[in-house]
SEROMI-805699 format. One line per 5 residues: for each residue x, y negated, z negated of C-alpha. Coordinates in steps of 0.25 Angstrom, whole numbers, plus 5000, padded with zeros to 4 digits. Layout:
BEGIN
X Y Z ~ ...
! end
This chain:
BEGIN
4875 5174 5015 ~ 4876 5159 5013 ~ 4886 5162 5002 ~ 4894 5170 5012 ~ 4893 5160 5023
4898 5149 5014 ~ 4910 5158 5009 ~ 4914 5161 5024 ~ 4914 5146 5026 ~ 4923 5144 5014
4932 5155 5018 ~ 4934 5149 5032 ~ 4937 5136 5026 ~ 4948 5142 5017 ~ 4954 5149 5029
4955 5137 5037 ~ 4961 5129 5026 ~ 4974 5137 5024 ~ 4982 5146 5033 ~ 4982 5159 5024
4973 5163 5013 ~ 4975 5175 5003 ~ 4963 5183 5002 ~ 4963 5181 4987 ~ 4963 5166 4988
4952 5166 4997 ~ 4944 5175 4988 ~ 4947 5165 4976 ~ 4943 5153 4984 ~ 4930 5159 4989
4926 5166 4975 ~ 4925 5180 4982 ~ 4933 5193 4982 ~ 4943 5196 4992 ~ 4934 5206 4998
4924 5195 5001 ~ 4935 5187 5007 ~ 4938 5198 5017 ~ 4923 5200 5021 ~ 4922 5185 5023
4935 5185 5032 ~ 4928 5196 5040 ~ 4916 5187 5042 ~ 4924 5175 5046 ~ 4931 5184 5057
4917 5189 5062 ~ 4914 5174 5064 ~ 4926 5172 5072 ~ 4936 5167 5062 ~ 4950 5174 5064
4954 5176 5049 ~ 4967 5184 5048 ~ 4970 5193 5036 ~ 4984 5198 5031 ~ 4986 5209 5021
4996 5210 5010 ~ 5000 5202 4998 ~ 5001 5189 5005 ~ 4989 5192 5014 ~ 4977 5184 5017
4968 5177 5027 ~ 4971 5167 5038 ~ 4962 5160 5048 ~ 4968 5164 5061 ~ 4967 5160 5076
4956 5167 5084 ~ 4951 5167 5098 ~ 4941 5157 5096 ~ 4940 5144 5088 ~ 4931 5147 5075
4924 5136 5068 ~ 4932 5128 5058 ~ 4927 5123 5044 ~ 4931 5108 5041 ~ 4928 5101 5028
4924 5086 5029 ~ 4938 5080 5029 ~ 4943 5090 5039 ~ 4932 5087 5048 ~ 4934 5072 5048
4949 5074 5050 ~ 4947 5083 5062 ~ 4937 5072 5068 ~ 4947 5061 5066 ~ 4958 5069 5071
4950 5072 5084 ~ 4947 5058 5086 ~ 4961 5054 5085 ~ 4966 5066 5094 ~ 4957 5061 5105
4966 5049 5107 ~ 4979 5055 5101 ~ 4992 5060 5106 ~ 4990 5075 5107 ~ 4989 5078 5122
4976 5084 5127 ~ 4967 5084 5115 ~ 4960 5071 5117 ~ 4948 5077 5124 ~ 4947 5090 5115
4948 5081 5103 ~ 4936 5073 5108 ~ 4928 5086 5110 ~ 4932 5092 5097 ~ 4928 5079 5090
4914 5079 5096 ~ 4912 5093 5091 ~ 4916 5089 5077 ~ 4909 5076 5076 ~ 4896 5083 5081
4896 5092 5068 ~ 4902 5082 5058 ~ 4893 5078 5047 ~ 4888 5063 5047 ~ 4897 5059 5035
4909 5065 5042 ~ 4906 5059 5055 ~ 4905 5045 5048 ~ 4919 5047 5042 ~ 4925 5051 5055
4918 5039 5063 ~ 4922 5029 5052 ~ 4937 5033 5053 ~ 4937 5032 5068 ~ 4929 5019 5068
4938 5012 5058 ~ 4952 5017 5062 ~ 4960 5011 5074 ~ 4972 5018 5079 ~ 4985 5009 5081
4988 5010 5096 ~ 5001 5016 5099 ~ 5012 5007 5104 ~ 5017 5018 5113 ~ 5009 5031 5118
5014 5043 5111 ~ 5017 5057 5117 ~ 5006 5067 5117 ~ 5008 5081 5112 ~ 5003 5094 5115
4992 5099 5105 ~ 4997 5113 5107 ~ 5011 5109 5102 ~ 5005 5101 5091 ~ 4996 5112 5085
5008 5122 5087 ~ 5017 5113 5079 ~ 5006 5111 5068 ~ 5004 5126 5067 ~ 5019 5129 5065
5019 5118 5054 ~ 5007 5124 5047 ~ 5012 5139 5048 ~ 5027 5135 5045 ~ 5032 5142 5057
5045 5139 5064 ~ 5044 5132 5078 ~ 5053 5133 5090 ~ 5051 5122 5101 ~ 5057 5115 5113
5059 5101 5109 ~ 5062 5089 5118 ~ 5070 5079 5110 ~ 5070 5063 5112 ~ 5082 5063 5121
5075 5074 5130 ~ 5084 5086 5126 ~ 5076 5099 5123 ~ 5079 5110 5114 ~ 5072 5121 5105
5070 5118 5091 ~ 5066 5127 5079 ~ 5059 5121 5068 ~ 5051 5123 5055 ~ 5039 5113 5058
5034 5105 5046 ~ 5024 5094 5051 ~ 5018 5087 5063 ~ 5018 5072 5062 ~ 5010 5062 5070
5018 5049 5071 ~ 5013 5038 5080 ~ 5008 5045 5092 ~ 5019 5056 5091 ~ 5019 5070 5085
5031 5075 5077 ~ 5035 5089 5071 ~ 5043 5088 5059 ~ 5050 5101 5057 ~ 5063 5107 5051
5073 5110 5062 ~ 5078 5124 5060 ~ 5091 5122 5068 ~ 5094 5108 5062 ~ 5090 5111 5048
5083 5098 5046 ~ 5069 5091 5048 ~ 5066 5086 5062 ~ 5055 5079 5070 ~ 5050 5083 5083
5041 5076 5093 ~ 5029 5086 5096 ~ 5028 5081 5110 ~ 5042 5086 5113 ~ 5040 5100 5106
5037 5113 5114 ~ 5034 5124 5104 ~ 5039 5138 5107 ~ 5031 5150 5102 ~ 5030 5158 5094
5033 5150 5081 ~ 5044 5155 5072 ~ 5044 5161 5058 ~ 5037 5154 5046 ~ 5046 5145 5038
5045 5141 5023 ~ 5041 5126 5022 ~ 5052 5115 5019 ~ 5051 5103 5012 ~ 5046 5092 5022
5056 5081 5026 ~ 5057 5069 5016 ~ 5045 5061 5016 ~ 5037 5071 5024 ~ 5035 5074 5039
5029 5060 5043 ~ 5040 5052 5036 ~ 5050 5061 5043 ~ 5044 5059 5056 ~ 5043 5044 5054
5058 5043 5050 ~ 5063 5052 5062 ~ 5055 5047 5073 ~ 5051 5032 5070 ~ 5064 5026 5075
5063 5033 5088 ~ 5049 5028 5091 ~ 5051 5014 5087 ~ 5055 5003 5097 ~ 5060 4994 5086
5067 4999 5074 ~ 5070 4990 5061 ~ 5077 4990 5048 ~ 5071 4982 5037 ~ 5076 4979 5023
5065 4979 5013 ~ 5067 4973 4999 ~ 5059 4984 4992 ~ 5061 4998 4987 ~ 5061 5009 4997
5049 5016 4991 ~ 5041 5003 4991 ~ 5043 5001 5006 ~ 5041 5016 5009 ~ 5027 5015 5002
5023 5003 5011 ~ 5026 5009 5025 ~ 5022 5021 5033 ~ 5033 5032 5035 ~ 5031 5029 5050
5035 5015 5049 ~ 5049 5017 5044 ~ 5059 5023 5035 ~ 5063 5016 5022 ~ 5078 5017 5016
5081 5012 5002 ~ 5092 5003 5000 ~ 5091 5000 4985 ~ 5080 5000 4975 ~ 5075 4987 4981
5078 4987 4996 ~ 5076 4997 5007 ~ 5077 4997 5022 ~ 5065 5000 5031 ~ 5068 5007 5045
5056 5004 5053 ~ 5052 5001 5067 ~ 5041 5001 5077 ~ 5037 4998 5092 ~ 5035 4983 5089
5042 4973 5080 ~ 5028 4968 5076 ~ 5025 4982 5070 ~ 5038 4982 5062 ~ 5035 4968 5056
5021 4974 5052 ~ 5028 4985 5045 ~ 5037 4975 5038 ~ 5026 4966 5034 ~ 5018 4977 5028
5029 4980 5018 ~ 5026 4967 5011 ~ 5041 4967 5006 ~ 5053 4958 5009 ~ 5062 4963 5020
5074 4960 5029 ~ 5074 4965 5044 ~ 5087 4971 5047 ~ 5084 4975 5062 ~ 5080 4973 5073
5082 4959 5076 ~ 5069 4958 5084 ~ 5061 4962 5071 ~ 5068 4950 5064 ~ 5064 4940 5075
5050 4946 5075 ~ 5048 4945 5060 ~ 5054 4931 5060 ~ 5043 4927 5071 ~ 5032 4933 5062
5037 4925 5050 ~ 5036 4912 5058 ~ 5023 4916 5063 ~ 5017 4919 5049 ~ 5024 4906 5044
5017 4898 5055 ~ 5003 4904 5051 ~ 5004 4898 5037 ~ 5010 4885 5040
! end
């Protein structure tokens, strides 16, 4: 009985880890026959876990959605990640989940082993979030989860979208990734009508149901989804924009900045241009200083004056 119970827990863990499992693969992982797998699947169903089965050459098992929420199995790292995520969500930018996040966190921490609780508390105690210069828009958690599911399942999406200038229209996309940038959420997707990658603000998206057919995955945009968002939306969000010539190879500068800080353009083997910006001149000056490289400011004039004042202040401090 103990061996069977342990095997059921292992089977449940496998079903939660991947969307589809061939019966033969599960049998190999568990070290049993496919007939035993079928019996164990029936036991899980009796316990309330909705395990779907499909027949045929490409058949297998999938943990589906049921009428009630069954218990989930989490390994140590997953439990810590969920606890940290819930604490973050309690004060985050997703509308309406602050209270429910606190309730879920209380339940989770009640059963966390002491060693994991210490990890979560240490991370929370010794981490300080940077206050946002401006409050960001909140997003509907239902929209966020619907987009995440479409990315996971590689299903086409149709949604109503309100653009920055207020115009509205229907978009058809192949969703790729959700990116959290600052206090905003963005969907990176392949726009079917425009035949190119596009970025969409999630708080402006109203999904239409049902979702469309499945699509084969594409190569992601150059640099990945996060870098693509940084290049596409940073300039729109910045109060100050700046171009800075840096006397170093582009690859060196790229290694020293976060993709959200700006975009690097190579000029030659020894010089590049950093296109960056921020809501304050002081923040841009900090970014430049962290490069620890020689540079020349092209624009804006306000930044040149600000850096000149900083240079004078530093000179006075050592005179």
